[in-house]
C-alpha positions in Angstrom: -13.5 3.6 12.9 -13.4 0.5 10.5 -15.4 -2.7 11.8 -12.9 -5.1 9.9 -9.1 -5.3 9.3 -8.4 -4.0 5.8 -5.9 -6.9 5.4 -7.7 -10.0 6.8 -11.2 -8.8 7.1 -11.4 -9.9 10.9 -13.1 -7.8 13.3 -12.4 -9.0 16.8 -8.8 -7.6 17.7 -8.8 -4.2 16.2 -6.6 -1.3 18.1 -5.7 2.2 17.4 -2.6 3.7 18.1 -1.3 7.4 18.1 1.9 9.2 19.3 -0.2 12.4 20.5 -3.7 11.6 22.0 -7.1 10.1 21.1 -7.8 13.3 18.6 -4.5 12.8 16.6 -5.1 13.3 12.8 -2.6 10.2 12.2 -3.2 7.0 13.8 -2.3 3.3 13.1 -4.9 0.7 13.2 -3.5 -2.6 14.2 -4.9 -6.2 13.8 -4.0 -8.8 16.6 -5.3 -11.6 14.3 -3.0 -11.0 11.3 -0.4 -9.1 12.9 -0.5 -6.0 10.7 -1.1 -2.2 10.8 -2.6 0.4 8.5 -2.0 4.3 8.9 -5.1 6.2 8.8 -5.1 10.0 8.3 -8.3 11.8 9.6 -8.8 14.8 7.5 -11.9 15.9 9.7 -9.4 16.3 12.6 -6.8 18.2 10.6 -8.0 19.8 7.2 -4.2 20.2 6.2 -3.3 16.5 6.5 -1.3 15.4 3.4 -0.7 11.8 2.7 3.0 11.9 1.8 4.1 14.5 4.1 2.3 13.1 7.0 3.2 9.6 6.4 6.9 10.7 6.5 6.4 13.0 9.6 5.0 10.0 11.5 7.7 7.5 10.8 8.2 7.4 14.7 4.6 5.8 14.7 5.9 3.2 12.2 8.9 2.4 14.4 6.6 2.1 17.4 4.3 -0.4 15.5 7.1 -2.7 14.6 8.4 -2.5 18.1 4.8 -3.9 19.1 5.3 -6.7 16.5 3.3 -5.4 13.8 4.1 -5.2 10.0 2.6 -2.6 7.8 0.0 -3.9 5.6 -0.1 -1.0 3.1 2.2 0.2 0.5 5.1 2.4 1.9 5.6 5.2 -0.9 9.2 5.7 0.4 10.2 2.2 -0.9 9.3 2.8 -4.4 12.4 3.0 -6.6 13.3 6.3 -8.2 13.6 7.0 -12.0 16.4 5.1 -13.6 16.8 2.6 -11.1 
C-alpha cells in the first residue's frame, strides 16, 4: 500500500476498492482529499496480470469509482487517438 496519494501527496484519506475481495489483483486507490483514483495491478496476487488487458477488463471498477464521485488521475490508454486521427 502507498502512504501518499500519487496525485496530491496527501496521506490522510486513502481507501482501496475492488470488485471481488480484499485479495483482488486489480484495485482502485481513492483519495478523499483530491477526489481522484488510480488503478493498481498486483502482480504478486496474479502473475498473469497484464496492464492493458486488465485495465479494459476492469471498466466496471472505473464506473463504480465514478459513481462514488472520483475522477481517474492516471492516463486512460483507451482515450489515445488511433493512427491517422
